[in-house]
N, C-alpha and C positions, 0 to 999 in steps of 0.2 A: 933476508936483507932488512936492516933497520936503518932508518934515517934519523940522524942525531942532530938536533939544533941546540947550540950552546949559546945562551944569553942573547939570542937574536943576532949574533955576530958571525956565527960559524954554521955552515950547513955542509954536511958530509955524510958519508955512508961507510959502514963496515959490515963484513960478512961474518955471521956466527955459524960455525960448523954444527950441523945437526947432531953430530956425535957428542957434542959438548953437553947437551941438555937432554934429559930423558922425558921432559914434559914441558908444556907451556907455562905451567905454574913455576917451575924452576927458572925459566927464562924471565918471567916477571920479577922474581926475587933478585936475579942478577942485575936487571935494569935499575932496580931501586937502589942498588949500591953506589950509583953515580952521585956526584955532588948535587946538591939541591938545585943548582942553577942549570943543570943539564936536563932537558926535556926530551922524551922519546916520542917520536912521531912516525907514523907509517906512510905519510905523504909529505911532500914539500910544496909549499905555496909557489916557489919559484920554478918548479919543474914544468916543462912544457908537456903537452898532451902525450907525445910519444914516450918521453921518459917516465911519466906517471904510469902509463900502460905497462912499460917494461918492469917497473918497480912492483906494480901490482902483481904481475905474473911471477916475479921472484918471490914475493910474499906468499902467494898461493903454493908455490913449489916448496918453500921452506916449511909452511904449515903441513903440507902433505907428508914431507919427510919426517917431521916430528910426530905426526899422527901414526905413520907406519911404525916408527920406533916404539911409540907408546903401545901399539897393538902387540908388537913382538914381546915387549916387556911384560904386558898383561898375560899373554899366552904362556910365557915361561913361568910366571908367578902362579898361574892357574894349574899348570902341570905339577909344579912343586907342591902346591896345596893338596892336589889330588893324591899324590904319592904319600904325603904325610897322613891323609885321612882315609887311607885304604881300610876297608872293613876287614874283620878277622877272616871272613870267607875268601876275600880277594887275596889276602896274604897267604892263606893256605893253598890256594890254587897256584899262585905264583911260585911257591916254594916246593911244589910236588914234582914227582918224576916227569920228565918231558914226554914219556910214553903215555902217561895217564892224563896229563894236563889238557890236551886238545879235547878229550871226551868230557872233562869237567867244564871246560869253557862252552862246549856244545850244549850242555845242560844248563848253562848260566849259573853254575854254583858260585861263581865269583860275584854274582849280582842277585842276592837272595830276596830282593824286594818282590819279585814275581811270585815266589813261593808263598810269601806272607799274604799277598793280595788274593791268592787262590785259597789259602787256608781260612782266612777270617770269616767268610760266609758260612763255612762248615762249623767253625767254632761258635758263631752266633746261634745257629740252629740247634746245635747240641746243648748249649747252655740254656736256651729257651725251653727245650724239651725236658730239662731236669725237673724233678719234683720240687714243690715249694719248700724252701728252707734248706735245700741240698746243693752241694757243689756239682758242677757238670761231671759226667763220667770221664775220668782221667784216661781210662783205657781207650775209649772212643776218640778222645782228643789226640792221643798219641797215634792211633791208627790213621786218623784223617790227616794228621801232620805229616806222617810218612807218605801217605797217598798224594798229598799236595806237592811234596818235594819231588816224587817220582814222576807224576803226571805233568807237572810244569816242565820238567826236563824233557819228557817225551814230546810235549807240545812245541818246545823250542827246537827240538830235533826235526820234527815235521816241518816247522816253519822254515828252517834253514835249508831243508831239502827242496822245498818249493821255490824258495827265493835265492837260490845259489847264484843265478845269473844277475839278479838285481842287486844283491848285497855288494858285489864287487864295484858297483858304480856309485855307492853311497859312502862318504868318508867315515860315518859312524859305524858301519857294518863291514867295511872292506877287510878287516883283520879276523873275521870269523873263520874257524877251522876248515869248513868246507870250501870257503873262498880261497884260502891260502894253500890248500892242498894237503894240510896236515892230516886230514881224514878224507878218505875217498867216499863217493856215494854208496858203494857196496858196504863199506865198513859202517857208515852211518845207518844203513838199513838194518844190518845185523844188531847194532847197538840199540836201535829203536825197538826191535823185536824183544830184546832183553828187558828194556824198561817197561814195555807193555805187559810182559809176563809177570814182572814183579808187581805192577799195578793190579793185574788180575788176581794175583795171590792175596794181596791186601783186601781187594773187594770181596773175595770169597769168605772172608772172616765175618761178613755181615749177614743179615737175614735175606731170604730169597727175594722179597719185595725190593730191598735195597740193591741187591745184586743186579736185577733187571733194570732198575731205575738208573743205577750208575753206568751200566753198560750202554744204555741208550744215549749217553752224552758223548760217546766216542765219535759219532758222526760229526758233531759240532767241532770236535778237536781237529778232525782231519780237514774239514772244508774251510775253517776259518782263514788260513793263509791265502786261499783263493779269492776270498771276498773282496779284497782291495783291488782286484783286477776287474770286478764285476759291478760293485756298488759303492756309493759314498758312505755306506753305513757298516763297514767291517767292525766298528767298535760295538755295534749292537750284537753281532754274532759273538764277539769276544765276551761281552757281558753275559749273554745266555750261557756261555761255556764256563766262565770263571765263577759264576754264582750258582752253579748246579748243586753245590754243597749245601745251599740254603734249604733245598728240598731233601737231599740225601741225609743230612745230619739228623733231621727230625725222624725220618723213617727208620734210621739205624737204631734209634732209641725206642720208638713206639711200634715199629713193624709196619707202619704205613704213614702217609702224609696227611696232616690236617691242613687241607688246602686253604681254608679261610685264614689260617695263620701263616702258612709257608709262602703263599703267593704274594702277599704284600711285602714280605721280607725279600723274596726273590726279585720282585720289581724294583724295590729300593736298591738292591745290590746291582742290578743291571744299570740303573741310572747312575750309580756311583762309578761303575766301570766306564761308562760312556764319558763321564766327566773327567776322570783322571787320565784315560787313554787318549782323549782328544787333546789334552794338554801335552801328553807325551808325543803325540803325532805332529805337533807343531815344530818339534825339533827337526823333522825331515820334510817339512811341507814343501819347500822349494825343490828338493830332490825328487819327491814324489810327483810333483807337477811335471818336471822334465821327463820323468820315466813313464808318465801316463798312469800312475797309480792313483787310487782314490782313498779318501778318508774323511771323517767328519771335520777334521781340522781344515781341509780344503773346502768342504761344503759350507761350513759356518763362516770361514774367512774372518773379516774384521768384526763380524757380529758374534764371535765366539762367546764373549762374556754374557751376552743376552741369552743365548741358547743354553749355556752351562748353568745359568741361574735357574732356568726352567727345570732342567734335570735335577738340580739341587733341591728345589721345592718338592718335586715328586718323590725324591728319595726320602726327605724328612717326613713327608706325609705317610709313606709306606712304613717307615719305622714306627711312627706314632700308632698307626693302625694295628701293627703286629703287637705292640706293647699293650694296647687296650684289650685286644682279644686274648692275651695271655695274662691279664690282670697284673701287669708290671707296676712297680712302685717307684717312688721319687728318685732313687739313684739312676734308674734307667732313663727317666725323662731328663734328668740333669745331664747325663751323658749325651743324649740326643741334642739338647740345647747347646752344649759345647761343640758338638759336631757341626751344627748349623752355623755357629759363629766361625769355626775354622774354615768351613767351605766358603762362607761369605767373604772372609778375608783373603782366602786363596784366589777366588775369582776376581775380587776387586783389585788386588795388587799384581795380577798376572800380566806379564809382558810376553805376548805371543811371538814377538820378534827376537826374543832372547833365548837361545837354546839352553843356556845355563840356568835361567830362571824357570823355564819349563821343566827341566830335569829336577830341580830342587822342589818345585811344587808337586810333581809327580811322586817323588819319594816320600813326601810328607803325608801321603794318604795312608801309609802304614800306621800312623798315629790314630787315624780315624777308626780303622779296623780294631785296633787294640782298645781304644777308648770305649767303643760300643760293647765289646766283649766284657770289659770290666764292669760296665754299667748293667749289663744283663745279669752277671754273676751276683753282684751286690744287691741288685733289685730282687733277685730270686731268693737270696738269703733273708732279706727283710720281709719277703712275702709271707713267710710262715707266721711271724709275729702279728702281721696285719690280719691274716686269716683267723688266727686264734682270737684276736680282739673282736673281730666281726662275729665269731661264733659265740663269744661271751655275751655280746650285746643281744644277739638273737635269743640266747638262752634266758637272759634277764627279761626280755620282752615277752617271751613265751610264759615265764613264771608270772609276770604281771597279768597277762591275759587269763591264765588259770585262776589266779587270785580274784580277779574281777568277776569271773564266772561263778566262783564259790559264793562271793558276797551277794550277787544277784539271786542265786538259788536260795540262800538263807532269807533274803528279803521277801522273796515270793512265798516262802513257807510261813 
């Protein structure tokens, strides 16, 4: 309802259908099109109290209708954008046979971000373990890449089996195959056995130290989905699980772990996972509270940015420590600096009350993993020339010492 006062001589009202305008901005533009002597007012000085209250209520109702329509328009636009921006993996899953599609969705093949986040700590460790001046072992990278893909799928299957009754109550997860009945619990168990068998086959390609080290992480994979029922720190268990590759990658190359190097890298990875998965958990925070589930998103609440800043600092410190202990060069530290900047911006601009923003921030962590991997590889390649220069300097100093000794000996004679 708008009150129109024309040249102080006319006071009247007319109703604008909420279907006519898609936003308040458009409403404002329409009002501007009146003659200059026409003024738009939301109240009338001549209205008595009752009329003003009635008009105020009409205004609120009109605004609410416009707001609802804006929300619907935004949702439609978001859905359209999501369909246009589907990843190659999502398009592949959507176009595959209906018989296979539920199993691919159970593995989250249409959402490959999880596989990347599981792979990057493996890639960091393998690249760090490479000899100075050499590229990381491509065979090992491929092996760990396949392992990350399979074990991430197995983890998602276990998670959905545990959370079947919960997922149907959450809008974001209500369409998962086990919830909709596309896959039965028995079928999912058989499928899980197949995935774990493939994972074991990949693990058996490594040395015995790595086989036992890798197998020891299976307990974490199984218990993680239960942790949100027990503790506010399920993200910590996820971090311990997802970053096991930081230990396994080094042992796969050298036959054992150098704990002084691997532990700082492992701790850095755990802090990184807590950071990005807390952001991810904020998407379902209200649903989790209603269902009695726990997470760091609920634990931190409005202080999320403060806590994430602390985990970000520990992460960067761990990366620097690993770099120092492996004699990394400037490309590595440049990458760490860029990562620190990215994380700072990610936390500073985070809107924990916007699921869309949380999802966007979560997915951007793929760039962090890739950036650090590139930094390690380039730093390792430059490391050879640096070592050679150091050796040349040492050789020159050694020759100078020998020459001085000869001069002293001649002088004494």
